[in-house]
C-alpha positions as a LaTeX table, in Angstrom:
\begin{tabular}{lrrr}
\hline
Residue & $x$ (\AA) & $y$ (\AA) & $z$ (\AA) \\
\hline
Unk1 & $-9.47$ & $-0.32$ & 6.27 \\
Unk2 & $-7.73$ & $-2.00$ & 3.33 \\
Unk3 & $-4.50$ & $-3.59$ & 4.50 \\
Unk4 & $-1.68$ & $-4.26$ & 2.04 \\
Unk5 & 0.87 & $-6.58$ & 3.61 \\
Unk6 & 4.42 & $-5.40$ & 2.97 \\
Unk7 & 6.61 & $-8.25$ & 4.20 \\
Unk8 & 7.57 & $-9.83$ & 0.84 \\
Unk9 & 10.04 & $-7.19$ & $-0.23$ \\
Unk10 & 13.44 & $-7.84$ & $-1.75$ \\
Unk11 & 15.04 & $-5.02$ & 0.23 \\
Unk12 & 14.95 & $-7.49$ & 3.12 \\
Unk13 & 18.05 & $-9.70$ & 3.02 \\
Unk14 & 16.09 & $-12.85$ & 3.90 \\
Unk15 & 13.40 & $-12.18$ & 1.30 \\
Unk16 & 16.01 & $-11.44$ & $-1.36$ \\
Unk17 & 17.72 & $-14.74$ & $-0.62$ \\
Unk18 & 14.39 & $-16.53$ & $-0.96$ \\
Unk19 & 13.76 & $-14.89$ & $-4.33$ \\
Unk20 & 17.23 & $-15.67$ & $-5.69$ \\
Unk21 & 17.06 & $-19.27$ & $-4.43$ \\
Unk22 & 13.43 & $-19.76$ & $-5.45$ \\
Unk23 & 12.52 & $-20.71$ & $-1.88$ \\
Unk24 & 8.79 & $-21.32$ & $-2.30$ \\
Unk25 & 8.28 & $-22.49$ & 1.28 \\
Unk26 & 9.57 & $-19.25$ & 2.79 \\
Unk27 & 7.61 & $-16.97$ & 0.46 \\
Unk28 & 4.43 & $-19.02$ & 0.85 \\
Unk29 & 4.78 & $-18.94$ & 4.62 \\
Unk30 & 5.16 & $-15.16$ & 4.63 \\
Unk31 & 2.07 & $-14.83$ & 2.47 \\
Unk32 & 0.00 & $-17.08$ & 4.74 \\
Unk33 & 1.14 & $-15.27$ & 7.89 \\
Unk34 & 0.00 & $-11.95$ & 6.45 \\
Unk35 & $-3.29$ & $-13.29$ & 5.14 \\
Unk36 & $-4.06$ & $-14.86$ & 8.51 \\
Unk37 & $-3.24$ & $-11.54$ & 10.23 \\
Unk38 & $-5.80$ & $-9.67$ & 8.14 \\
Unk39 & $-4.04$ & $-8.51$ & 4.97 \\
Unk40 & $-6.42$ & $-7.78$ & 2.08 \\
Unk41 & $-3.58$ & $-7.68$ & $-0.48$ \\
Unk42 & $-0.11$ & $-9.23$ & $-0.43$ \\
Unk43 & 2.44 & $-6.74$ & $-1.75$ \\
Unk44 & 5.20 & $-8.29$ & $-3.88$ \\
Unk45 & 8.36 & $-6.29$ & $-4.48$ \\
Unk46 & 11.27 & $-8.30$ & $-5.88$ \\
Unk47 & 13.74 & $-5.42$ & $-5.77$ \\
Unk48 & 16.22 & $-7.33$ & $-7.92$ \\
Unk49 & 18.27 & $-6.13$ & $-10.89$ \\
Unk50 & 16.15 & $-4.73$ & $-13.75$ \\
Unk51 & 17.12 & $-7.44$ & $-16.23$ \\
Unk52 & 15.94 & $-10.27$ & $-13.97$ \\
Unk53 & 13.14 & $-8.53$ & $-12.07$ \\
Unk54 & 10.34 & $-9.49$ & $-14.54$ \\
Unk55 & 11.05 & $-13.20$ & $-14.01$ \\
Unk56 & 11.38 & $-12.72$ & $-10.25$ \\
Unk57 & 8.10 & $-10.84$ & $-9.86$ \\
Unk58 & 6.25 & $-13.38$ & $-12.02$ \\
Unk59 & 7.63 & $-16.17$ & $-9.82$ \\
Unk60 & 6.53 & $-14.32$ & $-6.69$ \\
Unk61 & 3.02 & $-13.84$ & $-8.06$ \\
Unk62 & 2.68 & $-17.50$ & $-8.97$ \\
Unk63 & 4.06 & $-18.65$ & $-5.62$ \\
Unk64 & 1.80 & $-16.43$ & $-3.53$ \\
Unk65 & $-1.30$ & $-17.20$ & $-5.57$ \\
Unk66 & $-0.72$ & $-20.88$ & $-4.90$ \\
Unk67 & $-0.44$ & $-20.20$ & $-1.16$ \\
Unk68 & $-3.32$ & $-17.80$ & $-0.38$ \\
Unk69 & $-6.62$ & $-16.58$ & $-1.80$ \\
Unk70 & $-5.91$ & $-12.89$ & $-1.20$ \\
Unk71 & $-5.06$ & $-10.86$ & $-4.32$ \\
Unk72 & $-1.55$ & $-9.56$ & $-4.90$ \\
Unk73 & $-0.16$ & $-6.07$ & $-5.20$ \\
Unk74 & 2.47 & $-6.01$ & $-7.96$ \\
Unk75 & 5.03 & $-3.48$ & $-6.74$ \\
Unk76 & 7.79 & $-2.16$ & $-8.97$ \\
Unk77 & 9.17 & 0.95 & $-10.65$ \\
Unk78 & 10.08 & $-1.26$ & $-13.62$ \\
Unk79 & 7.34 & $-1.26$ & $-16.27$ \\
Unk80 & 8.48 & $-4.60$ & $-17.69$ \\
Unk81 & 8.29 & $-6.14$ & $-14.23$ \\
Unk82 & 4.76 & $-4.79$ & $-13.78$ \\
Unk83 & 3.77 & $-6.33$ & $-17.10$ \\
Unk84 & 5.26 & $-9.70$ & $-16.17$ \\
Unk85 & 3.64 & $-9.66$ & $-12.75$ \\
Unk86 & 0.22 & $-8.83$ & $-14.13$ \\
Unk87 & 0.51 & $-11.49$ & $-16.83$ \\
Unk88 & 1.06 & $-14.04$ & $-14.06$ \\
Unk89 & $-1.97$ & $-12.87$ & $-12.09$ \\
Unk90 & $-5.08$ & $-15.03$ & $-12.10$ \\
Unk91 & $-7.13$ & $-12.54$ & $-10.06$ \\
Unk92 & $-7.59$ & $-8.78$ & $-9.96$ \\
Unk93 & $-4.35$ & $-7.20$ & $-8.82$ \\
Unk94 & $-3.37$ & $-3.88$ & $-7.34$ \\
Unk95 & $-0.48$ & $-2.14$ & $-9.13$ \\
Unk96 & 2.02 & $-0.16$ & $-7.08$ \\
Unk97 & 2.58 & 2.31 & $-8.57$ \\
Unk98 & 1.74 & 5.04 & $-11.07$ \\
Unk99 & 2.84 & 8.65 & $-10.76$ \\
Unk100 & 2.32 & 11.91 & $-12.63$ \\
Unk101 & 5.86 & 11.82 & $-14.03$ \\
Unk102 & 5.61 & 12.40 & $-17.77$ \\
Unk103 & 7.58 & 9.27 & $-18.71$ \\
Unk104 & 5.56 & 6.97 & $-16.45$ \\
Unk105 & 1.98 & 8.14 & $-15.99$ \\
Unk106 & 0.28 & 7.03 & $-19.19$ \\
Unk107 & 2.33 & 3.84 & $-19.64$ \\
Unk108 & 1.37 & 2.51 & $-16.21$ \\
Unk109 & $-2.27$ & 3.63 & $-16.40$ \\
Unk110 & $-2.67$ & 2.04 & $-19.82$ \\
Unk111 & $-1.31$ & $-1.22$ & $-18.44$ \\
Unk112 & $-3.64$ & $-1.03$ & $-15.43$ \\
Unk113 & $-6.65$ & $-0.48$ & $-17.68$ \\
Unk114 & $-5.63$ & $-3.26$ & $-20.06$ \\
Unk115 & $-5.30$ & $-5.77$ & $-17.22$ \\
Unk116 & $-8.39$ & $-4.62$ & $-15.31$ \\
Unk117 & $-6.29$ & $-3.89$ & $-12.24$ \\
Unk118 & $-6.46$ & $-1.28$ & $-9.51$ \\
Unk119 & $-3.67$ & 1.22 & $-9.00$ \\
Unk120 & $-1.72$ & 3.08 & $-6.33$ \\
Unk121 & $-1.03$ & 6.57 & $-7.69$ \\
Unk122 & 1.77 & 8.55 & $-6.07$ \\
Unk123 & 1.51 & 12.33 & $-5.81$ \\
Unk124 & 4.84 & 12.67 & $-7.57$ \\
Unk125 & 5.48 & 14.56 & $-10.80$ \\
Unk126 & 8.41 & 15.92 & $-12.78$ \\
Unk127 & 9.00 & 18.63 & $-10.18$ \\
Unk128 & 9.75 & 16.03 & $-7.49$ \\
Unk129 & 8.28 & 15.13 & $-4.11$ \\
Unk130 & 5.47 & 17.37 & $-2.87$ \\
Unk131 & 5.72 & 19.19 & 0.44 \\
Unk132 & 2.49 & 21.18 & 0.76 \\
Unk133 & $-1.16$ & 20.20 & 0.77 \\
Unk134 & $-1.81$ & 22.24 & $-2.39$ \\
Unk135 & 1.00 & 20.48 & $-4.25$ \\
Unk136 & $-0.33$ & 17.07 & $-3.26$ \\
Unk137 & $-3.90$ & 17.96 & $-4.30$ \\
Unk138 & $-2.79$ & 19.33 & $-7.67$ \\
Unk139 & $-0.88$ & 16.16 & $-8.53$ \\
Unk140 & $-3.67$ & 13.94 & $-7.19$ \\
Unk141 & $-6.17$ & 15.74 & $-9.41$ \\
Unk142 & $-3.90$ & 15.25 & $-12.45$ \\
Unk143 & $-3.64$ & 11.54 & $-11.68$ \\
Unk144 & $-7.37$ & 11.02 & $-11.20$ \\
Unk145 & $-8.16$ & 12.87 & $-14.43$ \\
Unk146 & $-5.58$ & 10.77 & $-16.29$ \\
Unk147 & $-6.96$ & 7.56 & $-14.81$ \\
Unk148 & $-10.49$ & 8.48 & $-15.85$ \\
Unk149 & $-9.29$ & 9.20 & $-19.40$ \\
Unk150 & $-7.94$ & 5.64 & $-19.44$ \\
Unk151 & $-11.29$ & 4.30 & $-18.27$ \\
Unk152 & $-10.22$ & 3.58 & $-14.69$ \\
Unk153 & $-12.93$ & 4.24 & $-12.11$ \\
Unk154 & $-12.18$ & 6.32 & $-9.04$ \\
Unk155 & $-12.90$ & 3.35 & $-6.80$ \\
Unk156 & $-9.92$ & 1.62 & $-8.40$ \\
Unk157 & $-7.53$ & 4.53 & $-7.72$ \\
Unk158 & $-5.56$ & 4.67 & $-4.46$ \\
Unk159 & $-3.96$ & 8.09 & $-4.06$ \\
Unk160 & $-0.74$ & 8.06 & $-2.02$ \\
Unk161 & 0.06 & 11.59 & $-0.76$ \\
Unk162 & 3.55 & 10.34 & 0.13 \\
Unk163 & 4.29 & 10.48 & 3.84 \\
Unk164 & 7.78 & 11.91 & 4.42 \\
Unk165 & 9.94 & 11.17 & 7.42 \\
Unk166 & 9.33 & 13.50 & 10.34 \\
Unk167 & 12.89 & 12.96 & 11.54 \\
Unk168 & 14.05 & 15.14 & 8.65 \\
Unk169 & 11.00 & 17.36 & 8.10 \\
Unk170 & 9.11 & 17.71 & 11.34 \\
Unk171 & 6.11 & 19.46 & 9.75 \\
Unk172 & 5.45 & 16.69 & 7.24 \\
Unk173 & 3.22 & 14.62 & 9.50 \\
Unk174 & 0.70 & 17.43 & 9.75 \\
Unk175 & 1.09 & 18.25 & 6.04 \\
Unk176 & 0.26 & 14.67 & 5.10 \\
Unk177 & $-2.81$ & 14.59 & 7.35 \\
Unk178 & $-4.09$ & 17.84 & 5.87 \\
Unk179 & $-3.58$ & 16.42 & 2.38 \\
Unk180 & $-5.59$ & 13.29 & 3.20 \\
Unk181 & $-8.56$ & 15.37 & 4.34 \\
Unk182 & $-8.30$ & 17.68 & 1.32 \\
Unk183 & $-8.11$ & 14.82 & $-1.18$ \\
Unk184 & $-11.16$ & 13.26 & 0.41 \\
Unk185 & $-13.06$ & 16.51 & $-0.05$ \\
Unk186 & $-11.81$ & 17.44 & $-3.53$ \\
Unk187 & $-11.74$ & 13.99 & $-5.13$ \\
Unk188 & $-14.66$ & 11.96 & $-3.76$ \\
Unk189 & $-14.68$ & 8.30 & $-4.64$ \\
Unk190 & $-10.93$ & 7.67 & $-4.60$ \\
Unk191 & $-9.12$ & 5.71 & $-1.92$ \\
Unk192 & $-6.25$ & 7.23 & 0.06 \\
Unk193 & $-3.27$ & 5.05 & 0.97 \\
Unk194 & 0.29 & 5.38 & 2.22 \\
Unk195 & 3.41 & 3.38 & 2.94 \\
Unk196 & 3.06 & 3.91 & 6.67 \\
Unk197 & 6.60 & 3.21 & 7.84 \\
Unk198 & 8.01 & 6.13 & 5.85 \\
Unk199 & 6.81 & 8.57 & 8.50 \\
Unk200 & 9.00 & 7.07 & 11.23 \\
Unk201 & 12.17 & 6.28 & 9.27 \\
Unk202 & 15.30 & 6.48 & 11.47 \\
Unk203 & 13.24 & 7.47 & 14.52 \\
Unk204 & 13.21 & 5.59 & 17.85 \\
Unk205 & 10.10 & 3.65 & 18.92 \\
Unk206 & 8.94 & 3.47 & 15.31 \\
Unk207 & 5.99 & 1.21 & 16.03 \\
Unk208 & 4.51 & 3.78 & 18.41 \\
Unk209 & 4.77 & 6.51 & 15.79 \\
Unk210 & 3.34 & 4.27 & 13.08 \\
Unk211 & 0.34 & 3.19 & 15.13 \\
Unk212 & $-0.48$ & 6.72 & 16.28 \\
Unk213 & $-0.05$ & 8.18 & 12.82 \\
Unk214 & $-2.25$ & 5.51 & 11.27 \\
Unk215 & $-5.13$ & 6.26 & 13.64 \\
Unk216 & $-4.77$ & 9.99 & 12.99 \\
Unk217 & $-4.76$ & 9.44 & 9.22 \\
Unk218 & $-7.82$ & 7.21 & 9.42 \\
Unk219 & $-9.63$ & 10.00 & 11.25 \\
Unk220 & $-8.84$ & 12.30 & 8.30 \\
Unk221 & $-10.16$ & 9.78 & 5.78 \\
Unk222 & $-7.32$ & 7.44 & 4.84 \\
Unk223 & $-8.83$ & 4.04 & 4.13 \\
Unk224 & $-5.86$ & 1.91 & 3.06 \\
Unk225 & $-2.28$ & 1.39 & 4.19 \\
Unk226 & 0.81 & $-0.59$ & 3.23 \\
Unk227 & 1.94 & $-2.07$ & 6.53 \\
Unk228 & 3.28 & $-5.11$ & 8.33 \\
Unk229 & 0.07 & $-6.91$ & 9.39 \\
Unk230 & 2.10 & $-8.99$ & 11.85 \\
Unk231 & 2.45 & $-5.85$ & 14.00 \\
Unk232 & $-0.30$ & $-6.81$ & 16.42 \\
Unk233 & $-0.39$ & $-3.42$ & 18.09 \\
Unk234 & $-0.88$ & $-1.68$ & 14.77 \\
Unk235 & $-3.68$ & $-4.02$ & 13.73 \\
Unk236 & $-5.32$ & $-3.47$ & 17.12 \\
Unk237 & $-5.10$ & 0.28 & 16.53 \\
Unk238 & $-6.85$ & $-0.17$ & 13.18 \\
Unk239 & $-9.62$ & $-2.11$ & 14.88 \\
Unk240 & $-10.02$ & 0.50 & 17.61 \\
Unk241 & $-9.98$ & 3.39 & 15.13 \\
Unk242 & $-12.64$ & 1.74 & 12.98 \\
Unk243 & $-15.00$ & 1.34 & 15.90 \\
Unk244 & $-14.42$ & 4.90 & 17.15 \\
Unk245 & $-15.00$ & 6.32 & 13.66 \\
Unk246 & $-18.29$ & 4.49 & 13.28 \\
Unk247 & $-16.94$ & 2.16 & 10.59 \\
Unk248 & $-17.62$ & $-1.04$ & 12.55 \\
Unk249 & $-21.36$ & $-1.59$ & 12.65 \\
Unk250 & $-22.56$ & $-2.59$ & 16.12 \\
Unk251 & $-18.85$ & $-2.86$ & 17.10 \\
Unk252 & $-18.95$ & $-6.46$ & 15.90 \\
Unk253 & $-15.41$ & $-6.63$ & 14.51 \\
Unk254 & $-14.00$ & $-4.99$ & 17.64 \\
Unk255 & $-15.79$ & $-7.41$ & 19.95 \\
Unk256 & $-14.70$ & $-10.39$ & 17.88 \\
Unk257 & $-11.09$ & $-9.16$ & 17.93 \\
Unk258 & $-11.27$ & $-8.82$ & 21.72 \\
Unk259 & $-12.61$ & $-12.34$ & 22.13 \\
Unk260 & $-9.82$ & $-13.62$ & 19.90 \\
Unk261 & $-7.20$ & $-11.84$ & 22.01 \\
Unk262 & $-6.09$ & $-9.55$ & 19.20 \\
Unk263 & $-6.57$ & $-6.25$ & 21.03 \\
Unk264 & $-3.87$ & $-6.75$ & 23.64 \\
Unk265 & $-0.82$ & $-7.91$ & 21.67 \\
Unk266 & 2.43 & $-8.46$ & 23.53 \\
Unk267 & 4.44 & $-6.26$ & 21.16 \\
\hline
\end{tabular}
C-alpha cells in the first residue's frame, strides 16, 4: 500500500500559519512524523492565494526535502504552483492532480512528462463529478490514454475514482468500490488511489468509517491512499489488510508491526 501523508495542508489553520510565517521547524516536524509513521510520499498543499501559492509551495518542497528522504507530492489546482513545486524538487515527485477537464488535462500531463514525475489523475471531466461506475471508468480510460500519448507509463498514473461523502449520497461508498474493481480489470497497470477522508465527511466516528472503507477498497484493488499516517488504527488496518490479501510475504511486516506495538494503537 502506497501511503501519501496528508498533514501538511494549508486548509489547516496551524499549517497555514506555518506557511505564512515560514516556520521551518513546524513543517519539518510534521514531515518527519509522517515519514516515521510509514508515509511513502509527503503531500504538500499550500492552499494560499493564487498569486503567492507558487512561492509557498516551492518553500514547502525545499523545507520538507531538507527534513526527510521521502519524496513529495506537489498538490495544487494552480498550474503555476505545480510548476514551481516541481522546479524545487530534487527527487521524483508525485503530482496531485490532473483531470480530464479540457482546460487542465494536457497542461498538467505535459508538465508531469517534462519533469519525469508521477501523477494522480481524478475521474473528473467537463460534465462534473462522476456518480456511476461506468462514468468513472470512461473518464479513467480517457486519462490513461492521454497520459500514454504524453509518454507517461501506466505505473506512473494513480487513478482517483473520487470517493464522495456517504452522509449526502449513501450509495456512493458501494459505487466507489465497484469502480475500483472495474478500473483494475479494464486498465491493468495503473494504480488506484483516493483521498480517504472524503467518504466520511461530516459523519460521526469518522476514523471508524475511514479504516473500514480503506480495508474494503484494498480488497477491491486500491493500492494507494492519501491519509493521515499518524492515525495508528488506520495504519494497523492497512497492515492487517495486506496480510489477509496475501500482499505481505510470510506475514513478515505484520509480525514486525506487532512486535513494535503498532497493531494495538490507543486511538
